[in-house]
C-alpha positions in Angstrom: 22.3 -9.8 6.5 19.9 -12.8 6.4 16.1 -12.4 6.1 13.1 -14.6 5.7 10.5 -13.4 3.2 6.9 -14.7 3.7 4.7 -13.9 0.7 6.0 -13.6 -2.9 3.4 -11.6 -4.6 4.5 -8.6 -6.6 5.8 -6.7 -3.6 7.4 -9.6 -1.7 9.1 -10.9 -4.8 10.4 -7.5 -5.9 11.7 -6.7 -2.4 13.5 -10.0 -2.3 15.2 -9.2 -5.6 16.2 -5.8 -4.4 17.7 -7.3 -1.2 19.6 -10.0 -3.1 21.1 -7.3 -5.4 22.3 -5.5 -2.3 24.1 -8.6 -1.1 21.7 -10.0 1.5 20.7 -13.7 1.8 16.9 -14.1 1.5 15.1 -17.3 2.4 11.6 -17.1 0.8 8.3 -18.9 1.1 4.8 -18.6 -0.3 1.7 -20.7 -0.3 2.1 -21.2 -4.0 5.0 -23.5 -4.8 5.4 -22.0 -8.2 6.0 -18.6 -6.6 8.8 -20.1 -4.4 10.4 -21.7 -7.4 10.3 -18.6 -9.5 11.8 -16.6 -6.7 14.5 -19.2 -6.3 15.4 -18.6 -9.9 16.0 -14.9 -9.0 18.4 -15.9 -6.2 16.4 -16.6 -3.0 16.8 -19.7 -0.9 13.5 -21.7 -1.3 11.5 -22.8 1.6 8.2 -24.7 1.2 6.8 -24.2 4.7 7.2 -21.7 7.6 9.0 -24.4 9.6 11.5 -24.9 6.8 12.0 -21.1 6.5 12.6 -20.7 10.2 15.0 -23.6 10.2 17.1 -22.0 7.4 17.7 -18.7 9.3 20.4 -18.1 11.9 19.4 -16.7 15.3 18.4 -14.1 16.1 16.1 -14.3 13.1 14.5 -11.6 11.1 11.3 -12.5 9.1 9.3 -10.1 6.9 5.7 -10.8 6.2 4.4 -9.5 2.9 0.9 -11.0 2.8 -2.6 -9.5 2.6 -3.9 -7.7 5.6 -6.5 -9.2 7.9 -6.9 -13.0 8.3 -3.9 -14.0 6.1 -1.5 -11.9 8.3 -3.2 -13.1 11.5 -2.8 -16.7 10.4 0.9 -16.3 9.7 1.5 -14.5 13.1 -0.2 -17.3 15.0 1.7 -20.0 13.1 5.1 -18.3 13.6 4.7 -17.5 17.3 5.6 -21.0 18.6 8.4 -21.4 16.0 10.3 -18.3 17.0 12.6 -17.5 19.9 13.2 -14.6 22.2 15.1 -11.9 20.3 13.7 -12.8 16.9 12.1 -10.0 14.9 8.9 -10.4 13.0 8.1 -7.6 10.5 4.7 -6.9 8.9 5.2 -4.9 5.7 1.6 -5.2 4.5 -1.2 -2.7 4.9 -2.5 -3.9 8.3 -4.7 -1.7 10.5 -2.5 -0.1 13.1 -4.7 -1.4 15.9 -4.1 -5.0 14.8 -0.4 -4.3 14.7 -0.4 -3.1 18.3 -2.3 -6.2 19.4 0.0 -8.5 17.5 3.1 -6.8 18.9 1.8 -7.5 22.4 0.9 -11.1 21.5 4.3 -12.1 20.2 5.9 -9.9 22.8 4.8 -12.3 25.4 7.5 -14.6 24.1 10.0 -11.6 23.8 9.7 -11.6 20.1 10.0 -8.1 18.5 7.3 -7.0 16.2 7.9 -4.2 13.7 5.0 -2.7 11.7 6.5 -1.2 8.5 4.2 0.9 6.3 5.6 0.2 2.9 5.0 2.4 -0.2 6.5 2.0 -3.6 4.3 -0.5 -5.4 5.6 -2.2 -8.5 8.3 0.4 -8.9 9.9 -0.2 -5.6 12.4 -2.8 -6.9 14.1 -0.2 -9.1 13.3 3.0 -7.3 13.3 1.9 -3.7 10.6 1.8 -1.1 9.4 4.4 1.4 9.4 2.7 4.8 7.6 4.0 7.9 8.6 1.8 10.8 6.9 1.3 14.2 8.2 -0.8 17.1 11.2 -1.3 19.2 14.1 1.1 18.2 16.8 -1.4 19.1 15.3 -4.0 16.7 15.1 -1.3 14.0 18.7 -0.4 14.5 19.8 -4.0 14.3 18.1 -4.4 11.0 19.2 -1.1 9.6 21.1 -2.6 6.6 17.9 -4.2 5.5 15.9 -1.0 5.6 18.8 0.9 3.9 18.9 -1.5 1.1 15.1 -1.4 0.5 14.9 2.4 0.7 15.7 4.7 -2.2 19.0 5.6 -0.4 20.7 4.7 2.8 19.6 8.0 4.4 16.5 8.8 2.5 12.9 7.4 2.4 12.8 5.5 5.6 12.8 5.9 9.3 11.7 4.7 12.7 8.5 6.8 13.4 7.4 5.6 16.8 6.2 2.7 18.9 4.2 -0.3 17.8 1.4 0.8 15.4 3.0 4.1 14.4 4.4 2.7 11.2 1.0 1.5 9.9 -0.7 4.6 11.2 1.6 6.8 9.2 1.1 4.6 6.1 -2.7 4.8 6.6 -2.5 8.6 6.5 -0.1 8.4 3.5 -2.7 6.4 1.6 -5.5 8.8 2.6 -3.5 11.7 1.2 -2.9 9.6 -1.9 -6.7 9.2 -2.4 -7.2 13.0 -2.2 -4.4 13.7 -4.7 -5.6 11.1 -7.2 -9.2 12.5 -7.0 -8.1 16.1 -7.5 -6.0 15.2 -10.5 -8.8 13.0 -12.0 -11.4 15.8 -11.6 -9.1 18.4 -13.2 -8.5 16.3 -16.3 -12.2 15.5 -16.5 -13.0 19.2 -16.6 -10.6 19.7 -19.4 -12.0 16.8 -21.3 -15.5 18.3 -21.1 -14.3 21.7 -22.4 -14.7 20.3 -26.0 -14.2 23.6 -27.8 -10.6 23.7 -26.7 -9.9 20.1 -27.7 -7.3 19.7 -24.9 -4.8 16.9 -25.3 -4.7 15.4 -21.8 -1.3 13.8 -22.4 0.2 17.1 -23.6 -1.1 19.0 -20.6 0.2 16.4 -18.2 3.6 16.5 -19.8 3.8 20.3 -19.5 2.9 20.1 -15.8 5.8 17.7 -15.2 8.3 20.5 -15.4 8.2 23.7 -13.3 4.6 23.4 -12.1 3.5 23.3 -8.5 1.6 20.0 -9.1 4.5 18.1 -10.6 5.0 14.8 -8.8 5.6 11.1 -9.3 1.8 10.6 -9.4 1.7 13.1 -12.3 4.6 11.1 -14.0 2.5 8.0 -13.7 -0.5 9.8 -15.1 1.6 10.8 -18.2 2.6 7.2 -18.6 -1.0 6.1 -18.5 -2.2 8.7 -21.0 0.7 8.1 -23.3 -0.2 4.5 -23.8 -4.0 5.0 -23.8 -5.0 8.7 -24.4 -8.8 8.0 -24.3 -8.5 5.3 -21.5 -10.3 2.9 -23.8 -11.2 -0.4 -22.2 -11.0 0.9 -18.6 -14.2 0.7 -16.6 -15.0 3.7 -14.3 -14.7 1.4 -11.2 -12.3 2.4 -8.5 -11.5 0.0 -5.7 -10.3 0.9 -2.2 -8.0 -1.3 -0.2 -9.1 -0.1 3.3 -6.5 2.6 4.3 -8.7 5.4 3.1 -11.6 4.1 5.2 -9.4 3.8 8.3 -8.1 7.3 7.8 -11.6 8.8 7.6 -12.7 6.8 10.7 -9.7 8.1 12.7 -10.5 11.7 11.6 -14.0 11.2 13.1 -12.7 9.6 16.3 -10.2 12.5 16.7 -12.7 15.2 15.5 -10.1 16.2 12.8 -11.8 17.6 9.7 -10.6 15.9 6.5 -13.2 16.9 3.8 -10.9 16.3 0.8 -9.9 12.8 1.8 -13.4 11.9 2.9 -15.0 13.0 -0.3 -12.3 11.2 -2.4 -13.3 8.0 -0.6 -17.0 8.5 -1.1 -16.3 9.2 -4.8 -14.7 5.8 -5.1 -17.8 4.2 -3.6 -19.9 6.1 -6.2 -17.7 4.9 -9.1 -18.9 1.3 -8.5 -22.6 2.0 -8.8 -23.8 1.9 -12.3 -27.4 3.0 -11.4 -27.4 4.9 -8.1 -30.7 4.5 -6.4 -30.2 7.9 -4.8 -30.1 9.7 -8.1 -33.2 8.0 -9.3 -34.9 9.1 -6.1 -33.8 12.7 -6.6 -35.4 12.6 -10.0 -38.6 11.2 -8.6 -38.8 13.8 -5.9 -38.3 16.7 -8.4 -41.2 15.2 -10.4 -43.4 15.0 -7.3 -43.0 18.5 -6.1 -42.4 20.4 -9.3 -43.8 18.3 -12.1 -40.3 18.1 -13.7 -39.8 15.6 -16.5 -38.1 12.3 -15.6 -35.7 10.7 -18.1 -36.7 7.2 -18.8 -34.2 4.3 -19.1 
């Protein structure tokens, strides 16, 4: 098949290479000219503007956006709407909020352009291992692009599927990332406890390697943990600062809206917030309150 790829960061570039390896023709563009040229060296057809990209694709067209969520995605959608024709398919494979995806689907739908929101998981390993794809939108459009999804997925019949109407794909990916937060936090806390049990002198890498086989917690996340500990057992040079990209927040907000208790995921999100505060005012105030009511000593900085 033929596909336009918009955005050639790590994900977009790797996805393009995987599609080319499967025999598809990919026309690719990015704001950075160097990224377009680098991708062309890997086999894509270069395009240096959205207009050029659209012009190099046969109708009905299929275009995949792999750009940051929020304003960047919004700008691309608005720029493409007048360039596309009825029957074309516009795909958002980024981590957009599902409500934005529903709105954008209605917006381009006014011109009878199909909009698919594809929750995409796989990170930097997707090029070799395949991507997990949760697809929302019109089923006929999904069926038409089936060879694309089969090529990006780990296998033709594994790791991808049409999960519902517009917004469903990004909602499923949002929940996926919320679960990911909880799993990461639980694993991090467990290894932290072992590190603090100094009399046993646990080797974190050894424990993680043992758990890879036969244990209930064996997983790809554990495999990546083994990889991290193998190269840097003491995690030297890594600051205890954990960012969040938004999906965990959206998951927690949905749990509140739907009165669905999600304590583990919520606390894992709050723990990330705490990791960024080198001197929490709340902890200082706790110490001050104990001193006020009980005369307890306060540790000076």
